TORMI-906464 format. One record per atom (N, C-alpha, C): x, y, z; residue in three letters. Coordinates in steps of 0.05 Angstrom, whole numbers, plus 32768, in hexadecimal, padded with zeros to 4 digits. Layout:
<pts>
XYZALA/...
</pts>
This chain:
<pts>
89508DAE8E5BMET/893E8DC38E49MET/891E8DB68E4EMET/89168DD48E44ASN/88F58DD98E55ASN/88DE8DBA8E40ASN/88D78DB58E52LYS/88CC8D988E49LYS/88BA8DA08E32LYS/88A68DBB8E3BSER/88948DC18E22SER/889E8DBC8E14SER/88B98DCC8E0BTYR/88C88DD38DF1TYR/88C98DB48DE7TYR/88D68D9D8DFCLEU/88E48D848DE8LEU/88C08D788DDELEU/88A88D808DF0ILE/888E8D708DEAILE/888B8D8B8DC6ILE/88848D9D8DC6ARG/887E8DA58DACARG/88928DA58D9BARG/88B78DA58D9BLEU/88BF8D968D7FLEU/88BD8D718D84LEU/88B98D698D8BSER/88B18D448D8ASER/88A08D4B8D7BSER/887D8D588D7DSER/88698D5C8D69SER/88728D648D51SER/88848D778D53ALA/888A8D878D37ALA/88A18D748D19ALA/88B18D608D2ELEU/88C08D538D20LEU/88AC8D368D19LEU/889A8D398D21LEU/88898D1B8D1ELEU/88708D278D02LEU/88648D388CFFLEU/885B8D458CF5LEU/88698D4D8CE0LEU/887B8D578CE0GLY/88948D588CBFGLY/889C8D3B8CBAGLY/88918D2B8CC9GLY/889E8D0B8CC3GLY/88878CF98CABGLY/886C8D0B8CB9VAL/885B8CFE8CAFVAL/88508D098C91VAL/885F8D288C8ELEU/885A8D318C76LEU/886F8D2A8C68LEU/88808D1F8C6FLEU/88988D1C8C5FLEU/888D8D018C52LEU/888F8CF18C5ETHR/88868CD78C53THR/886B8CD68C44THR/884F8CE58C3DALA/883F8CF38C3AALA/88498CF48C1BALA/88628D118C1BGLY/88728D128C05GLY/887B8CFA8BEFGLY/88888CE38C04CYS/88988CD98BF6CYS/887D8CC68BE4CYS/88748CBE8BF4LYS/88558CAD8BEBLYS/88478CB08BCFLYS/884B8CD08BCDLYS/883F8CDB8BBBLYS/884A8CD48BA3LYS/88678CDF8BA1ASP/887A8CE88B8AASP/88848CC98B8CASP/88858CB68B90TYR/888B8C968B8FTYR/88758C8B8B85TYR/88828C6E8B61GLU/88728C678B4EGLU/887F8C478B4FGLU/88698C388B55GLU/88758C1D8B54GLU/88778C1F8B35GLU/88968C168B2APRO/88A48C0B8B15PRO/888B8BFA8B02PRO/88848C088AF1TYR/88748BF88AD9TYR/88528BF48AE7TYR/884B8C028AF9SER/88338C008B07SER/88188C068AF9SER/88208C218AE7ASP/88108C288AD4ASP/880D8C138AB0ASP/88248C0F8AAFILE/88208C098A92ILE/880F8BEA8A96ILE/87FE8BE18A83GLN/87EA8BC98A7FGLN/87F08BB98A64GLN/88018BA88A60ASP/88038B978A4DASP/87ED8B878A42ASP/87DE8B868A26ALA/87C38B878A1BALA/87CD8B7C8A04ALA/87EF8B788A01ASN/87E38B6989DEASN/87E28B4989DAASN/87EA8B3B89F4GLY/87DC8B2D89F2GLY/88068B1F89E2GLY/88028B0189E6PRO/88168AF689D5PRO/88198AF189BAPRO/882F8AEB89ADVAL/88348AE88992VAL/88458ACE898BVAL/883A8ABD8972THR/884C8AA38978THR/88478AA28958THR/88688A8F894CLEU/88668A8C8938LEU/885C8A71893ALEU/883C8A6A8925THR/88318A538926THR/88418A3B8922THR/883A8A23892AGLY/883F8A148914GLY/88388A0788FEGLY/88258A1788EFALA/881B8A1088D3ALA/88298A1388C0ALA/88398A2088BEILE/88528A1C88B5ILE/886A8A1388CCILE/887B8A0188BCPRO/888989F688D0PRO/889D8A1488C5PRO/88AB8A1D88E4VAL/88CD8A2888ECVAL/88E78A1988F5VAL/88F88A1988DFVAL/89068A0C88D7VAL/89248A0C88DEVAL/89328A0588E0THR/895A8A1788E9THR/89658A1488DBTHR/89608A0588BCLYS/89728A0E88A4LYS/895C8A1C8898LYS/896C8A338884TYR/89678A378866TYR/896E8A398855TYR/89668A378841ALA/89858A3E8827ALA/89818A64881EALA/899F8A678819PRO/899D8A858802PRO/89838A8987F0PRO/897F8A9E87F2GLY/89638AAA87E1GLY/894F8A9287E8GLY/893B8A8787FDGLU/89228A7B87FAGLU/891E8A8C880DGLU/88FC8A898802ALA/88E58A9F8813ALA/88DD8A89882CALA/88E38A9B8841VAL/88D98A818859VAL/88C18A9F8863VAL/88AB8A8E8865ARG/888D8A918864ARG/88878A8C8887ARG/88828A9A8899ILE/888A8A9688B1ILE/88698AA388BBILE/885A8A8F88CAGLN/88418A9888DCGLN/883A8AA588EBGLN/88358AC788F2VAL/882F8ACA8904VAL/88158ACB8915VAL/88128AC5892BALA/87FD8AD0893CALA/87F98ADD8953ALA/87E18AE38954VAL/87ED8AFC8968VAL/87C98AFA8977VAL/87C18B048994ALA/87B38B0C89A2ALA/87978B1E898EALA/87AC8B348989ASP/87968B468985ASP/87A48B51896DASP/87968B528960PRO/87A98B608946PRO/87A38B7F8939PRO/87868B74894AGLU/87808BA08948GLU/87908BB08953GLU/87A28BAC8960GLN/87B58BB58973GLN/87D48BB5895CGLN/87D38B9F8951VAL/87E48BA98944VAL/87FB8BC28931VAL/88068BC58936GLN/88148BDA8923GLN/88238BD3890EGLN/88398BC08910GLU/88438BBA88F3GLU/88578B988909GLU/885C8B9188EDILE/88748B7688EFILE/88888B8288EAILE/88988B7E88FAARG/88B68B8488EAARG/88CC8B6088EEARG/88D48B6B88CELEU/88E88B5388D2LEU/89088B5188CDLEU/89178B4F88E3VAL/89318B5A88EEVAL/89458B4188EBVAL/89588B4988D3GLN/896F8B3488D4GLN/89818B3888DDGLN/89918B2588EFVAL/89A08B2888FEVAL/89B38B1088F8VAL/89DA8B1B88E8VAL/89DE8B0F88DBVAL/89F98B0D88F5VAL/8A108AEE88FBSER/8A1A8AF2890FSER/8A198B02891ESER/8A068AFD8928LYS/8A008B13894ALYS/8A058B328949LYS/8A128B3D8934THR/8A118B528932THR/8A068B65891ETHR/8A098B5C8904ASP/89FA8B6C88F4ASP/89DD8B6D88E8ASP/89D58B8088F6SER/89AB8B7E88F6SER/89A98B9688E1SER/89998B8788D2THR/898B8B8D88B9THR/89658B8B88BBTHR/89598B9E88C0VAL/893F8BA588B5VAL/893E8B958896VAL/893A8B76889AALA/89348B658879ALA/89188B76886CALA/890C8B7A8881GLY/88E98B83887DGLY/88D48B8C888BGLY/88BB8BA38885THR/88A58BA88898THR/88968B9C8890THR/88808B97889FVAL/886A8B84888FVAL/88538B9688A2VAL/88338BA58890ALA/881B8BA6889AALA/880C8B8888A0ALA/87FE8B9888BCPRO/87EA8B8788C6PRO/87DD8B7E88ACPRO/87D48B6788AFASN/87C28B61889CASN/87B58B4188A2ASN/87AB8B3C88C3PHE/87A78B2888CFPHE/878A8B1A88C6PHE/878C8AEE88C3THR/877A8AE688C0THR/876D8ADC88D8THR/87548AE488D5TYR/87458ACE88F0TYR/873F8ABC88EETYR/87598A9D88F5ASP/87478A8188FAASP/87408A738908ASP/871C8A6B8906ALA/870C8A668917ALA/87118A488921ALA/87178A408912ILE/87358A258922ILE/873A8A208939ILE/87538A2B8933ASN/87608A388945ASN/875F8A488955ASN/87508A5D894BARG/87448A6E8966ARG/875D8A888960ARG/87668A898945THR/87858A9F8954THR/877E8AAF893BTHR/878E8AC1893CSER/87988ADD891FSER/87B58AD08910SER/87BC8AD888FFSER/87CE8AC488F9SER/87D58AD388DASER/87E28ADE88D2GLN/87F88AE988C0GLN/88058ADC88B7GLN/88078ADB8899LEU/88278AD18886LEU/883E8ADF8880LEU/88508AE88891VAL/886C8AFE8884VAL/887F8AE68876VAL/888C8AED8861THR/889F8AEE884ETHR/88B98AF58861THR/88CB8AE68863TYR/88EA8AEF8861TYR/88F68AE28851TYR/890E8AEC883ETHR/891F8AD9882CTHR/893C8ADB8838THR/893F8AC2883CVAL/895F8ABB884AVAL/89708AD1882CVAL/89878ADE8830PRO/89978AF5881APRO/89A78ADC880CPRO/89AA8AE087F6ALA/89B68AC987DCALA/89D28ACA87ECALA/89DF8AD987F3GLY/89FC8ADC87F9GLY/8A078AD6880CGLY/89F68ACA881DLEU/89F98ABB8841LEU/8A068AA88830LEU/8A278A988843PRO/8A388A87883CPRO/8A288A66884BPRO/8A2B8A4E8843ASN/8A258A3D884CASN/8A298A348870ASN/8A1C8A398877LYS/8A1E8A2D8896LYS/8A158A4888B0LYS/8A178A5C8895GLN/8A0F8A7888AEGLN/89FC8A7888C2GLN/8A078A8288D9PRO/89F18A8588E7PRO/89DB8A9E88EAPRO/89C88A9E88E8VAL/89AF8ABB88E0VAL/899E8AB488F5VAL/89958ACA8903ARG/897D8AC98914ARG/896D8AE38902ARG/894D8ADE8907LEU/89418AF088FBLEU/89218AEE8911LEU/89208B0E8913ASP/891A8B128927ASP/89078B17891AASP/88E98B0A8929VAL/88C98B138920VAL/88BE8B30893EVAL/88BB8B478935VAL/88BF8B5E894BVAL/88A28B65893DVAL/888A8B62894EVAL/88608B678951VAL/886F8B898962VAL/88648BA08958ASN/88698BBF8964ASN/884B8BB68963ASN/88418BC2897BPHE/88288BC38978PHE/881D8BEA898CPHE/88078BEB897ELYS/88028C0B8979LYS/88008C18899ELYS/88018C0289AFASN/880F8C1389D2ASN/88288C1C89CCASN/883F8C0C89BCGLY/885B8C1389C7GLY/885B8C0089C6GLY/88518BEB89CCGLY/88618BCF89DFGLY/88678BB789BDGLY/886D8BA689C6SER/88848B9289B0SER/88808B7C89B2SER/88848B6689A2ARG/888D8B5489ABARG/88A08B438994ARG/88B48B3489A6THR/88CD8B1F8986THR/88D08B10898BTHR/88CD8B02897DARG/88CE8AE28973ARG/88E58AE58966ARG/88EE8AC6896AALA/890E8AC6895BALA/890F8AAE8956ALA/89158AB38937VAL/89188A948923VAL/89398A94891DVAL/89498A8A8930PRO/89658A868924PRO/896D8A678912PRO/897A8A6C88FFPHE/89858A5688E7PHE/899D8A5C88E2PHE/89A28A4288D9ASN/89B98A3E88C3ASN/89BE8A5188A3ASN/89CD8A4E889FVAL/89CC8A518875VAL/89D08A39886AVAL/89C08A24885EALA/89C88A118857ALA/89BD8A07883CALA/89C589F8882CARG/89C189F68817ARG/899E89EC8810ARG/899D89FB87F6ALA/897E89F087EEALA/898289CA87E2ALA/897B89BF87DBPRO/896B899E87DAPRO/897B899E87B6PRO/898A898B87BBGLU/8996897F87A2GLU/8994895D879CGLU/898F89548786ILE/898A893B8776ILE/899B89418769ILE/89A68926875CLYS/89B989238745LYS/89AE8901873ELYS/89B088F98722PHE/89B388E38723PHE/89D588D18729PHE/89D288AE872EGLY/89EF88B28739GLY/89FC88AB871EGLY/8A1C889A871EALA/8A20888F870AALA/8A12888C86EBALA/8A0A886D86FFTHR/89F5886786F3THR/89DE886E86EFTHR/89D3888286DDPRO/89B6889086E7PRO/89A0887586E4PRO/899D886286D8ALA/8989884D86D1ALA/899C882C86CBALA/8987882686D4THR/898A880386D4THR/897587EB86CDTHR/897587EE86B5TYR/896487D686A9TYR/896687C286B2TYR/895187BA86BAARG/894F87A086CEARG/8950878B86B5ARG/8942878F86A7ASN/89438774868EASN/896187748685ASN/896B877C868FGLY/89868777867AGLY/898A877D8663GLY/897687888657LEU/897C8790863CLEU/897F87B9863CLEU/898B87BE8622PRO/899187DA861DPRO/897887E8861CPRO/898988028628ALA/8969881C862FALA/895388138613ALA/895A881685F7THR/8946880F85E5THR/893A87F485E1THR/893A87E885F3GLN/892E87D285F2GLN/891087CF8608GLN/890B87E38614GLN/88FF87E28636GLN/88DB87E58628GLN/88D787DD862ESER/88BE87D28626SER/88A887D88641SER/888C87D7863BGLU/887287D48650GLU/887B87C78669GLU/887787C5867CASP/887987B78696ASP/889687AF86A2ASP/88B487BA868DASP/88C487B38694ASP/88D187C386AFASP/88DE87BA86BAPHE/88E887D086D4PHE/88FF87D986C6PHE/890587F986E0ILE/891E880686D2ILE/8917880E86FAILE/894488098701THR/894E88158712THR/895888288715THR/894A8846871ETYR/895A8865871CTYR/896488668734TYR/8988886E8735SER/8998886D8747SER/8992888E874ESER/899A88938765LEU/899888B68765LEU/89AA88BA8783LEU/89B388CE877EILE/89C488E78799ILE/89B788F9879AILE/89A188F587BCLEU/899E891487C6LEU/89B7892287D1LEU/89B5893E87D5ASN/89CA894B87E5ASN/89EC894A87E0ASN/89EE893D87C6GLU/8A0F893187D5GLU/8A25893F87DDGLU/8A2F893087EFTHR/8A4A893C87F8THR/8A3B894F880FTHR/8A23894C881DGLY/8A11896A882AGLY/8A1789508848GLY/8A0B89688850ILE/8A118960887AILE/89ED896B888EILE/89E1895E8893ASN/89CB8963889CASN/89D1897A88B7ASN/89E0897488D0THR/89E1897A88E8THR/8A05898F88E2THR/89FA89A688F4LEU/8A1D89B888EBLEU/8A3389A88902LEU/8A4689A68901PRO/8A578995890FPRO/8A5D89A48925PRO/8A72899D8938VAL/8A7589B28951VAL/8A9389B68944VAL/8A8B89DB894CGLY/8AA989ED893FGLY/8AAE89EF8929GLY/8A9189F38916TYR/8A9389ED88F6TYR/8A9A8A0B88EBTYR/8AA28A1C88E3VAL/8AB18A2188D0VAL/8A9A8A3288BAVAL/8A8D8A4788BDVAL/8A7C8A5A88A3VAL/8A7F8A52888BVAL/8A798A468882GLY/8A868A4A885BGLY/8A898A228857GLY/8A998A178866SER/8AAB8A068864SER/8A9789F38858SER/8AA889E18850ALA/8AA389BC8843ALA/8AA289A7885CALA/8A9389908867PRO/8A8089928851PRO/8A63899A8854PRO/8A5789B0883EPRO/8A4589B9883FPRO/8A2C89B08847PRO/8A1B89CE885FLEU/89FD89C2886DLEU/89ED89C38855LEU/89DA89B48857PHE/89C289AC884EPHE/89A589AA8855PHE/898D89BE884ELYS/897089B58855LYS/896E89A08859LYS/896189988869THR/89508986886ATHR/893C8975884DTHR/893E8960884CLEU/89308955883FLEU/89138946884CLEU/8900894C8838ASP/88DD894C8844ASP/88D689338836ASP/88DE8927881ESER/88D589118813SER/88E4890E87F8SER/88E0890487E6LEU/88F288F287C9LEU/88CE88F187BFLEU/88C788FC87A8SER/88B788EA8797SER/88B688ED877FSER/88AD88DD8772TYR/88B488D68752TYR/889A88D28747TYR/889F88D58729TYR/888488DD8718TYR/889388C286FDTYR/887688CC86ECTYR/887F88B686D6TYR/886B88D486BDTYR/887388D7869DLYS/885A88E38695LYS/885A88D58679LYS/884D88C28669ILE/884B88BF8649ILE/884388DE8638ILE/886488D6862AGLY/886588E78613GLY/885788FD862AGLY/883E8919861EASN/883589348625ASN/881F892D8636ASN/881C89108643GLY/8808890D864EGLY/880B891C866FGLY/87FB89158683PRO/87F989218697PRO/8818890C86A5PRO/881E891886B7THR/881F891386CCTHR/882188FD86DFTHR/882388E286E8VAL/881E88D086F5VAL/883588D58714VAL/882488D08721ARG/883888D18743ARG/883C88A4873CARG/885588B08745ILE/88608889874FILE/8853887C876DILE/88668894877CGLY/8868888E8790GLY/888288AE87A2GLY/887888A387B6SER/888F88B787CASER/889E88A787DFSER/88B488B687E5VAL/88C588A38806VAL/88C188C4881EVAL/88C388B68833ARG/88C688CC884FARG/88E388D48846ARG/88EC88EE8855LEU/890C88EC8850LEU/890A8900886CLEU/892189048888SER/89248919888FSER/8944891588A3SER/894D891B887FSER/89708922888ESER/89778938886ASER/8989894D8874GLY/8994894E885DGLY/89B089428859GLY/89B58932885FALA/89CC8929885BALA/89D089178848ALA/89E58919883BALA/89E689098822ALA/89E088EE881CALA/89D288DE8804ALA/89C688CF8803ALA/89C388BD87E6ALA/89BF88AA87F0THR/89BF889787D2THR/899A888B87D3THR/8998889387B7ARG/897D887D87B4ARG/8975887587A6ARG/89708850879ASER/896688478787SER/893F8843878ESER/89448851876BVAL/891D8852876DVAL/890E883E8758VAL/890988228763ASP/88F58818874BASP/88E188208733ASP/88E2882C871FVAL/88CF88248711VAL/88BD881786FDVAL/88AE881686F5THR/889E880786E1THR/8890881586C4THR/889B880186ABVAL/889C88148696VAL/88788812868FVAL/886B8826868DPRO/884D88268693PRO/88458822867APRO/881F88158680ARG/881987FF866BARG/880D88188653ARG/880E88178642GLY/8804882C8620GLY/881B88348628GLY/882B8836862CSER/884288458619SER/88558844860ESER/884A882985F9VAL/885F881685E3VAL/8856883785CFVAL/886E883B85B8GLY/8871885285ABGLY/8879887385B6GLY/8877886A85D1GLN/8874888E85D5GLN/8894888B85EFGLN/889288A285F3GLN/88B288B2860BGLN/88AA88AB8622GLN/88AC88A0862CVAL/88A888A48652VAL/88BF88B18665VAL/88B088CC8665THR/88CA88D98688THR/88C288C8869FTHR/88D788CA86ACTYR/88E088BE86CDTYR/88E288D886DCTYR/88CE88E686E8GLY/88D588FE86FDGLY/88E688F38717GLY/88F88902871FPHE/88FE88FD8740PHE/890089198753PHE/88F389258763VAL/88EB893E876AVAL/88F889368789VAL/89058947879DVAL/8914894987B4VAL/8901895C87BDVAL/88FC896687D9TYR/88F2897C87E2TYR/88F6897A8802TYR/88F389968802SER/88F8899E8821SER/88E989B88825SER/88D189B88837LEU/88C489CD8836LEU/88B889D6881CLEU/88BE89EF8818GLN/88B389FE87FDGLN/88CC89F987E3GLN/88D989F387E4GLN/88EA89EE87D6GLN/88F089CE87D5GLN/88FD89C887AESER/890089AF87AASER/891889B38796SER/891F8997878CALA/892989958772ALA/8929897E8769ALA/892B897D874BSER/8921895E8740SER/893A89608726SER/8930893D8724VAL/8938893D8707VAL/8931892B86EEVAL/8930891986E9SER/8926891586CBSER/893988F886BASER/892288EA86AESER/893188DF8696SER/891888CF868BSER/892988D0866AALA/891188C28662ALA/891C88A98657ALA/890B8895864DVAL/890B887C8635VAL/88F0887F8622VAL/88FA8871860ETHR/88E4886F85FDTHR/88DB885785F8THR/88CF884F85FFVAL/88BA88308606VAL/88BB881B85E9VAL/88BA881185E8VAL/88BC880185C5VAL/88AB87E985C9VAL/88A887D685B6ALA/888D87BF85B9ALA/88A187B685C8ALA/889A879885D3PRO/88BA877B85DFPRO/88C3876E85D1PRO/88D3876285CBALA/88E6875985B1ALA/88E4873C85C0ALA/88CF8737859BPRO/88D3871B859BPRO/88EA870285A5PRO/88D986E7859BLEU/88EC86D685A8LEU/88ED86C18585LEU/88F886CF8577PRO/88EA86CA8556PRO/88F386A18552PRO/8907869F855AGLN/891A86898563GLN/8909866F8563GLN/890286568560GLN/88FB863E8574GLN/89108630856FGLN/8916861E8577ARG/892D86038575ARG/892285F8858FARG/892685D58585VAL/892485C08585VAL/894385B08596VAL/894285A485B3GLY/895B859185B1GLY/894C857F85C9GLY/8968856F85C7ARG/8969855585CDARG/8989854A85DDARG/897D854185F2LEU/899785418607LEU/899885258612LEU/899F850F8613ALA/89A584F28629ALA/89BA84ED8631ALA/89BD84E18648PHE/89CD84DE8656PHE/89C884BC866APHE/89D984AA8665GLY/89DC849A8665GLY/89F484768656GLY/89F484668668PRO/8A07844C8650PRO/8A0084508630PRO/89E58455862EASN/89EE845B8613ASN/89DE846885F9ASN/89E48482860DALA/89EF849E85FAALA/8A0784A585F9ALA/8A0284B485E0SER/8A2184BE85D1SER/8A2184D185E2SER/8A3D84DC85F5PRO/8A4584E485FAPRO/8A47850485FDPRO/8A47850985D5ASP/8A40852685CDASP/8A19852985CDASP/8A13851B85D7SER/89F7852285D8SER/89F5852485F7SER/8A00852A8601LEU/89FE85338626LEU/89FA85538623LEU/8A0185628614SER/89FC857E861CSER/89FC85878602SER/89EF85A68608PHE/89E485B885FDPHE/89F385CD85EFPHE/89F485E685E3ASN/89F585FB85DAASN/89E5860685CDASN/89DE861485E0LEU/89BD862585DALEU/89CA864C85C2LEU/89E2864985C1LYS/89DC865D85A9LYS/89E48650858BLYS/89EE86378589THR/89EA862B8570THR/89D486208576THR/89C4860B8580GLY/89AD85FD8588GLY/89AF85EA8579GLY/89C985D68583LEU/89DA85C78574LEU/89E685B08590LEU/89EE85A58590ASN/89FA858A85AAASN/8A14859085AEASN/8A1C859385C2GLU/8A36859C85BCGLU/8A43858685C0GLU/8A5C857F85BBLEU/8A6E857085B9LEU/8A7B856985DBLEU/8A85854C85CCASN/8A86854A85F0ASN/8AA5855A8605ASN/8AB5855E85EAALA/8AD2856185E9ALA/8ACC858985F0ALA/8AB2859185EBSER/8AB385B085E4SER/8AB285B68601SER/8AC685D48601PRO/8AC785DC861EPRO/8AB485E1862APRO/8AB685E18648ALA/8A9C85E58659ALA/8A8685FC864EALA/8A958615863FALA/8A8A86388635ALA/8A7586348620ALA/8A7C861C861AASN/8A6986158605ASN/8A448603860DASN/8A4285F2861FLYS/8A3885E0862BLYS/8A1D85F48631LYS/8A0E85F98627ASP/89F2860C863CASP/89E786038649ASP/89E385EE8647ILE/89D485D6864FILE/89E185B1864FILE/89D885A48670TYR/89DD85898660TYR/89D6857C8674TYR/89C9855B866DLEU/89C385538681LEU/89C4853B868FLEU/89BD853B86B1THR/89CE852786BATHR/89BC851F86CBTHR/89BA850D86DFLEU/89A7850486F5LEU/899D85048714LEU/8998850B8721ASN/899885028734ASN/898584EC8744ASN/899684CE8744GLY/898784BC874CGLY/898384AC872BGLY/896584B5872DSER/895484A98705SER/894D84C48701SER/894784DC871AALA/893D84F3870AALA/8943850A86F2ALA/8943851786F0LEU/894C851E86D2LEU/895C854086D8LEU/8970854A86D9VAL/8974856386DEVAL/8988856286D4VAL/897B858686C6LEU/898885A286A7LEU/89A085AB86C1LEU/89B585AE86B2ALA/89CA85BF86C1ALA/89E085CA86AEALA/89F085DA86BCTHR/89FF85EB86A4THR/8A2485EA86A8THR/8A3385ED8690ALA/8A5185EA8698ALA/8A5A8606869BALA/8A5286198692ASN/8A5686328690ASN/8A3D864486A7ASN/8A4586568699ALA/8A3E867986ADALA/8A11867986AAALA/8A0E865F8692THR/89EE866A8696THR/89DC866686B1THR/89C5866F86A3GLN/89B7867186CEGLN/8993866786C1GLN/8983865886D2PHE/897C865586D1PHE/8959865D86DBPHE/8936865D86DAPHE/8928865E86EFPHE/8921865586E1PHE/8914864386F8ARG/88F3863686E8ARG/88E0863A86F1ARG/88D3864486DDLEU/88B9865386EELEU/889F863E86F6LEU/889386458707PRO/888086418720PRO/886686308708PRO/8858861D8718SER/884286128704SER/883786238700SER/883086348709THR/881886498709THR/881B866086F1THR/8831865A86ECGLU/8838867886D2GLU/8841866586C0GLU/8840863E86C0THR/8853862F86A3THR/8831862E8693THR/8827862C867FSER/8820862F8663SER/8829862D864FSER/881286288641THR/882C8627861ATHR/882186458613THR/880E8651861CGLN/8806866E8612GLN/882686818624GLN/882E867F863EPHE/883F868A8639PHE/8859868C8632PHE/885E866B8625PHE/887B86678617PHE/8872866E8601PHE/885F867385EFTHR/8859867485DATHR/8857869785D2THR/885386A285F1SER/884C86BD85E7SER/886986D485F2SER/887586C58604ALA/888B86CC8605ALA/889C86E085FEALA/88A786F88606THR/88BD870885F1THR/88DC8708860BTHR/88E4871885FBVAL/88FF871985FDVAL/88F787298621VAL/88E787338625ASN/88E387568633ASN/88D58740864DASN/88C087358647SER/88B6871C8661SER/88CB870A8662SER/88D286FF8658VAL/88EA86EC8674VAL/88FB86FC867BVAL/890C8710866BALA/891C87168673ALA/891787228693ALA/88FC8733868FARG/88ED874486A9ARG/88ED872586C2ARG/88E1871B86B4ARG/88D286FF86CEARG/88FE86EF86D3ARG/890D86EC86CFTYR/892686E686D1TYR/892D86FA86E9TYR/892C871586DFTYR/8930872586F7TYR/89228727870FTYR/89038721870BGLN/88FE871C872BGLN/890687088733GLN/890986F0871FALA/891186E0872AALA/892E86DE873BALA/893E86E48735GLN/895D86F78733GLN/895D87048759GLN/8950871E8757ALA/894B87258768ALA/8943871C8787ALA/892F86F78786ALA/892886EB8792ALA/893586D78794ALA/894E86DD878FGLY/896586CA878FGLY/895A86A48790GLY/895386A98765GLN/8939868E875DGLN/895286808750GLN/895F8691874ALEU/8975868E8736LEU/898A866E8739LEU/898586558720THR/899586408727THR/89A886388710THR/89BF862B8715THR/89D086168708THR/89CC860086F8THR/89BB85F38709SER/89A485E286F9SER/898E85DE8705SER/897E85C986FBVAL/895A85C686F8VAL/895485B486FFVAL/894485A08719ALA/894A858D871CALA/892F85858716ALA/8927855F8717GLY/890B855D8714GLY/88FC85658705GLY/890A855F86E4LEU/88F1856786D3LEU/88DD855886C7LEU/88CF856F86C2THR/88B4855E86B4THR/88AA8571869ETHR/888F855C868BVAL/889285788673VAL/8879858D867CVAL/88808597866DASN/887A85B0866AASN/888985C88679ASN/88A285C1867FASP/88A485D7869DASP/88B485E28691ASP/88B18603868CLEU/88B6861A8683LEU/88D4862A8696LEU/88F1862A8681ILE/89058631868CILE/89108644868DILE/890E8664868CLEU/891D8674868FLEU/893F86708686LEU/894F86818670VAL/8962867E8677VAL/8979868F866BVAL/898886998679LYS/899A86B2866ELYS/89AF86A48669LYS/89BC86AD8652LEU/89C586988644LEU/89EC86AA8649LEU/8A0A86988651ARG/8A1E869E865CARG/8A2986AD8655ARG/8A2B86CA8667ASN/8A4386DA8662ASN/8A3186F68651ASN/8A1486E9864DTHR/89FD86FC8638THR/89F587138647THR/89E4871E8637SER/89C5872D8645SER/89B1871F8633SER/89BC8701861AGLU/89A386F28619GLU/898F86E08628GLU/897786E1861EPHE/895D86DE8630PHE/895486C7861FPHE/894A86AE8624LEU/893D869C8619LEU/8929868E8627LEU/891E8683861DILE/88FE866B8636ILE/890E86498627ILE/88FF86348631LEU/890086208629LEU/88EF86108637LEU/88E185FD862CARG/88D285ED8635ARG/88DC85CE862AARG/88CD85BF8650VAL/88D1859A8648VAL/88C185928635VAL/88C18585861CLEU/88B0857B8612LEU/88A8855F8618LEU/88C7854F8619SER/88C585348629SER/88E28529863BSER/88D585188645THR/88F185158657THR/88E884F48660THR/890584E8865DARG/88FF84BE8662ARG/891A84C5867DARG/890784B7869BALA/892284B986AAALA/8927849E86A9ALA/894484A286B5SER/8953848586B9SER/894A846E86D3SER/8943846186B6THR/8946844C86C5THR/8951843286D6THR/895D842B86DFALA/896C840886DBALA/8984841386D0ALA/898C842A86D6GLY/89A2842E86BCGLY/89A1842C86A6GLY/898F844186A1SER/897C843B867FSER/8985845F8672SER/898F84698663THR/89938477865FTHR/897384948663THR/897A84AA8669ALA/896B84B6866BALA/896E84D5864BALA/895D84D1864BARG/894B84F1863CARG/89398503863FARG/89438516862CLEU/893B852E8633LEU/8932853F860ELEU/89158546860AARG/890C854E85F1ARG/890A856C8603ARG/8913858585F8PHE/8900859F85FDPHE/890D85B385E5PHE/88EF85C985E8ASP/890885D785D4ASP/890285F585DCASP/8908860885D9TYR/8912862785E1TYR/890A863985C9TYR/88FD865085D5ARG/88FD865B85C9ARG/891D867885CAARG/8928868D85BCSER/893E869B85B6SER/893C86AF85AASER/894786CA85A3ILE/894886D68595ILE/896186C98582ILE/
</pts>
């Protein structure tokens, strides 16, 4: 082949290759090379907690924050049930507010959980922020349908700690209310759960608060307990009958909270004046070789010494000795609490009521201070007494004592106030 022809052909091919390469470079474009996404991040802020359980019919408030609110076209809420059923639950126009402290623009949007969804149903709420330039951001809020908070009284709603009936509660008396929270409920989904099955899934409780109101007066907060579970639970709440309430109805309210939802129960008691201890009696006991056997024990109900041959059930108190020291004891189910010296006074004895005695007795009982005998008796000792197998209370005062020396007869003189 002619050498000059080969040179011309090679030159032509080289030129063609250059032209082809130049043509390809002109038509080829790197993917997305000219698209500039300046919309910035979208977040669901923590100012309002986003949780994993919501109740049917609950209005869920979500705070959406964006970097450039001027570029937002709309906020769309898309509900996805069981990963297949997708529905636009709402479209919201932009109305952002700038927070100078957090240096962000945010807006509240509200989504209402459909009322007909079964318990444990998985749902995903997609919060879609569409921008004017065609871009979008999606933030997902997955949750399961759970029951709203519930509260009810227990089988025995109120226990009156003074042992008296509801109609005899007075100022400063103690009442314990029994509460059941989220009865039969669970807090977390079990493995392999079935939608709509028992036991029910409940929302997590945040707190339990309790209040009282005298008559039509203002509601007064007593206290609160922080909670952190939706599982079934029982609670006992102690309250004190407020002062200034005699002759009026006091209503106690108990409220459980879960985010913006709550449930409550209430109970009322009519406060009366303290019941008096109008009857005052004097008694004597003796123990020793010269004492009559029939002077050893005493029946506090009849106000008389009990015959030695009488059954033990009638012998509320009897006298015995510990060495030479006097000991007051009982032969039946009667129980005692000796007041500490700081609480003994003539005024306490004379002003004592059924309520004040029963209330102080309960405090001693709660502290494990009740006894069936009182040793080392001294003058002016005050002893609170709950009579055998009853809710009857009285207060006993030691008037005089004679210790047993060298085998002599010991003696005790006392008085007591009762109903």
